[in-house]
C-alpha positions in Angstrom: -58.3 -23.7 -49.3 -58.8 -21.2 -52.1 -59.7 -17.6 -51.2 -61.5 -14.9 -53.1 -58.6 -13.2 -54.9 -58.4 -9.6 -56.1 -59.0 -8.8 -59.7 -56.7 -5.9 -60.5 -58.0 -3.3 -62.9 -57.4 0.4 -63.4 -60.8 1.1 -61.9 -59.9 -0.7 -58.7 -56.6 1.2 -58.4 -58.4 4.4 -59.1 -60.9 3.8 -56.3 -58.2 3.1 -53.8 -56.3 6.3 -54.8 -59.4 8.4 -54.8 -60.4 7.2 -51.3 -56.9 8.0 -50.1 -56.7 11.4 -51.7 -60.0 12.5 -50.3 -59.0 12.0 -46.7 -59.2 15.4 -44.9 -55.5 15.1 -43.7 -54.4 14.7 -47.3 -56.9 16.9 -49.2 -56.1 19.7 -46.8 -57.2 23.3 -46.9 -54.6 25.5 -48.6 -53.1 27.8 -45.9 -50.2 29.3 -47.9 -50.4 33.1 -47.2 -48.6 33.7 -50.6 -51.3 31.8 -52.5 -53.8 33.8 -54.6 -57.0 35.0 -53.0 -59.1 32.5 -55.0 -57.2 29.6 -53.4 -57.5 30.8 -49.8 -59.8 28.6 -47.6 -60.3 25.9 -50.3 -59.1 22.3 -50.4 -56.4 21.1 -52.8 -59.0 19.1 -54.8 -61.3 22.2 -55.0 -58.4 24.1 -56.6 -57.0 21.4 -58.8 -60.6 20.6 -60.0 -59.4 17.2 -61.3 -61.5 14.6 -63.1 -60.0 11.1 -62.7 -60.7 8.4 -65.2 -59.4 5.0 -66.4 -58.6 3.9 -69.9 -62.1 2.7 -70.7 -63.6 6.0 -69.6 -63.2 9.4 -71.1 -63.3 12.8 -69.4 -66.6 14.5 -70.0 -66.9 17.8 -71.9 -67.3 20.8 -69.7 -70.4 22.0 -71.5 -72.0 18.6 -71.0 -71.2 18.7 -67.2 -72.6 22.2 -66.9 -75.8 21.3 -68.8 -76.2 18.2 -66.5 -75.8 20.3 -63.4 -78.2 22.9 -64.6 -80.9 20.3 -65.3 -80.5 19.1 -61.7 -81.1 22.7 -60.5 -77.6 23.0 -59.1 -75.5 26.2 -59.1 -72.7 26.2 -61.7 -69.5 28.1 -61.5 -68.8 28.7 -65.2 -65.3 30.1 -64.5 -64.4 27.0 -62.5 -65.5 24.8 -65.3 -62.9 26.4 -67.6 -60.2 25.8 -65.0 -60.4 22.0 -65.0 -57.7 19.4 -64.8 -57.7 15.7 -65.8 -55.9 12.6 -64.7 -55.7 9.2 -66.4 -54.9 6.2 -64.2 -53.5 3.0 -65.7 -51.8 -0.1 -64.4 -48.3 -0.7 -65.7 -47.4 -4.0 -64.0 -48.6 -6.6 -61.5 -46.9 -9.5 -59.6 -49.0 -12.0 -57.7 -47.6 -14.3 -55.0 -47.8 -17.8 -56.4 -49.9 -19.4 -53.6 -53.4 -20.7 -53.6 -54.5 -19.7 -50.1 -52.7 -16.3 -49.7 -53.5 -13.3 -51.9 -50.6 -10.8 -52.0 -50.4 -8.6 -55.1 -47.8 -6.0 -55.9 -48.6 -3.5 -58.7 -47.3 -0.4 -60.3 -49.5 2.3 -61.7 -49.1 5.6 -63.4 -51.2 8.7 -62.9 -50.9 11.1 -65.9 -52.2 14.6 -65.0 -53.1 17.3 -67.4 -53.1 20.3 -65.1 -52.5 24.1 -65.2 -48.9 24.9 -64.6 -49.5 27.2 -61.5 -51.2 24.2 -59.8 -48.2 21.9 -60.1 -47.0 22.8 -56.6 -50.5 21.9 -55.2 -50.2 18.5 -56.9 -46.8 18.1 -55.2 -48.4 18.9 -51.9 -51.2 16.4 -52.4 -48.7 13.6 -53.2 -46.5 14.5 -50.3 -49.5 14.6 -47.9 -50.4 11.1 -49.2 -46.9 9.7 -48.7 -46.7 11.1 -45.1 -50.2 9.8 -44.2 -49.5 6.3 -45.7 -45.8 6.0 -44.6 -45.2 2.8 -42.7 -48.8 1.8 -42.5 -51.0 -0.9 -44.0 -54.1 1.0 -44.9 -57.5 -0.7 -44.9 -59.0 -0.7 -48.4 -62.2 -2.1 -49.8 -62.3 -3.3 -53.4 -65.9 -4.3 -54.2 -66.8 -6.7 -51.4 -63.2 -7.7 -50.7 -61.5 -6.2 -47.7 -57.7 -5.9 -48.0 -54.8 -3.9 -46.5 -52.5 -1.9 -48.8 -49.0 -0.3 -48.6 -49.0 2.7 -51.0 -46.0 4.7 -52.1 -46.1 7.6 -54.6 -43.1 8.9 -56.5 -42.5 12.6 -56.9 -44.5 14.3 -59.7 -42.5 14.5 -62.9 -43.3 17.1 -65.6 -43.2 15.4 -69.0 -44.5 18.2 -71.2 -45.8 21.8 -71.3 -48.5 22.9 -73.6 -48.7 26.7 -73.7 -51.9 27.2 -75.9 -54.4 24.7 -74.4 -58.1 25.5 -74.0 -57.7 25.6 -70.3 -54.6 27.8 -70.2 -51.0 26.8 -70.0 -51.1 23.1 -69.2 -48.5 20.6 -68.0 -48.4 16.9 -68.5 -47.4 15.6 -65.1 -46.7 11.9 -64.3 -47.0 10.4 -60.8 -45.9 6.8 -60.5 -47.5 4.7 -57.7 -46.6 1.3 -56.1 -49.2 -0.6 -54.2 -48.9 -3.9 -52.4 -52.2 -5.5 -51.4 -52.2 -7.9 -48.4 -54.9 -10.0 -46.9 -56.9 -8.4 -44.1 -54.7 -9.6 -41.2 -53.5 -8.1 -37.9 -50.1 -6.4 -38.2 -47.8 -4.0 -36.5 -50.0 -1.1 -37.5 -52.9 -2.5 -35.4 -50.9 -2.1 -32.2 -49.9 0.8 -30.0 -48.7 0.9 -26.4 -49.3 3.8 -24.1 -47.8 4.1 -20.6 -48.6 6.2 -17.6 -45.7 7.3 -15.4 -45.2 9.9 -12.6 -42.6 12.7 -12.7 -42.4 14.8 -9.5 -45.9 13.7 -8.6 -47.4 14.6 -12.0 -48.9 11.7 -14.0 -47.9 11.8 -17.6 -49.0 9.6 -20.6 -47.0 8.8 -23.7 -47.0 6.4 -26.6 -44.0 4.1 -26.8 -42.3 4.2 -30.3 -42.4 0.5 -30.9 -40.0 -1.4 -33.1 -41.0 -4.8 -31.7 -43.5 -6.1 -29.1 -43.9 -9.6 -27.6 -46.5 -10.6 -25.1 -47.0 -14.0 -23.5 -49.3 -15.5 -20.9 -47.8 -18.4 -19.0 -50.2 -20.7 -17.1 -49.5 -22.9 -14.1 -51.5 -26.1 -14.3 -52.1 -29.2 -12.3 -53.2 -32.7 -13.5 -56.8 -33.5 -12.6 -58.0 -37.2 -13.0 -61.3 -38.1 -14.6 -63.9 -39.4 -12.1 -64.9 -42.4 -14.2 -61.3 -43.2 -15.2 -58.7 -42.0 -12.7 -55.9 -43.3 -14.9 -56.6 -40.6 -17.4 -55.9 -37.0 -16.4 -56.5 -33.6 -17.9 -55.0 -30.2 -16.9 -56.6 -27.4 -14.9 -55.0 -23.9 -15.0 -54.6 -22.4 -11.5 -52.6 -19.3 -12.2 -51.2 -17.0 -14.9 -48.3 -14.6 -15.3 -48.1 -12.2 -18.1 -44.9 -10.9 -19.5 -44.1 -8.3 -22.2 -41.0 -7.5 -24.1 -40.9 -4.1 -25.7 -38.1 -2.9 -28.0 -37.7 0.7 -29.1 -35.2 3.2 -30.3 -33.7 5.8 -28.0 -35.7 8.7 -29.3 -35.1 12.1 -27.6 -38.3 12.1 -25.5 -39.0 12.6 -21.8 -40.3 9.1 -21.1 -37.2 7.3 -22.5 -34.9 9.7 -20.6 -36.9 9.1 -17.4 -36.8 5.3 -17.8 -33.1 5.3 -18.7 -32.3 7.3 -15.6 -33.9 4.6 -13.5 -31.9 1.9 -15.1 -28.6 3.7 -14.8 -29.1 5.0 -11.3 -27.7 3.2 -8.2 -30.6 3.9 -5.9 -32.0 0.3 -5.8 -35.3 -1.2 -6.8 -37.9 0.7 -4.6 -38.9 3.1 -7.4 -38.9 0.3 -10.0 -41.4 -1.6 -7.8 -43.8 1.3 -8.2 -44.6 -0.3 -11.5 -45.8 1.0 -14.9 -49.4 1.2 -16.0 -49.3 -0.2 -19.6 -52.2 0.0 -22.0 -52.0 -2.3 -25.0 -54.2 -1.1 -27.9 -55.0 -3.8 -30.5 -57.4 -3.0 -33.3 -59.1 -0.3 -31.3 -59.5 -2.5 -28.1 -57.5 -1.4 -25.0 -56.0 -3.8 -22.4 -54.6 -2.3 -19.3 -51.9 -4.0 -17.2 -50.0 -3.0 -14.1 -46.5 -4.3 -14.6 -43.0 -4.1 -13.1 -39.7 -4.0 -14.9 -37.8 -7.3 -14.9 -35.0 -6.3 -17.2 -34.0 -3.1 -19.1 -31.3 -3.6 -21.7 -29.7 -0.5 -23.3 -27.4 -1.0 -26.3 -25.2 1.6 -28.0 -22.6 1.0 -30.7 -19.5 2.8 -31.9 -21.2 3.9 -35.2 -24.1 6.1 -36.3 -26.8 3.7 -35.2 -29.3 4.7 -32.6 -29.3 3.8 -28.9 -31.8 0.9 -28.5 -33.8 -0.4 -25.6 -35.3 -3.7 -24.7 -37.7 -3.6 -21.8 -38.9 -6.8 -20.2 -42.0 -6.5 -18.0 -44.1 -8.8 -15.9 -47.4 -8.5 -14.0 -47.0 -6.6 -10.8 -47.6 -8.7 -7.8 -49.7 -7.8 -4.7 -48.6 -8.3 -1.1 
């Protein structure tokens, strides 16, 4: 089965980067009290005033942009138009998985900025915000009519040149390298989260478990049922189900893990364990709640610098 595969162009990469950079958590409002008054309360993009373009495009002249905006009846900040920056985006390499029915593409790209030197630190903040927001996640992206997921990593901005007498003031040529891996739109680790409700001194608390691995299984008990017209042939009919979950996580310094570990290490018996845990499994925005009891809690530590690890085995809580 052949699938609709991505056509990698600089325009496609530019669209993905622009959509990422324009997220409010990345294109944040500048809150540095030491920043100039003109920067206060504005977003990073507003201050950088960058025009992004690919090879086949060219940055428009400021006078042409001002004239176009005036014809549309829009207000024009003439001072801002002389404070512009530019960024050329181009693809430097691609590698596609050699398989007909799976489309995985790894590429590298370079973003070459031409920006005023006082704004370099803002560019660093933009890139750092993007790396934090994308860290460890497969981001949903849309290229044309093709839905994909992407892992995106930016290198630190590198100043390649300084031009002191440019028309827009002292300008720096700043390069930002970028690596992107495009995956098919499949369900992955990032589509899952598990929250748990637990009681501490009568107070119900809720926390999200920091997953490293999660396994869930439903086991069905069946009995053979013969066909009416041919009793020698039988099918199966499920009569009952038991659900089990195995959750692995690191021993982070957090209240829930300390509370859970204290139960495992104590010698008080199983009465408090039988109280159960209310687990909510979130998959792709849909929540599934289960009342479960702990069957096994394994804690592992080693004589090195690795973290304490936990493996928690749960099963559906029974009713008397």
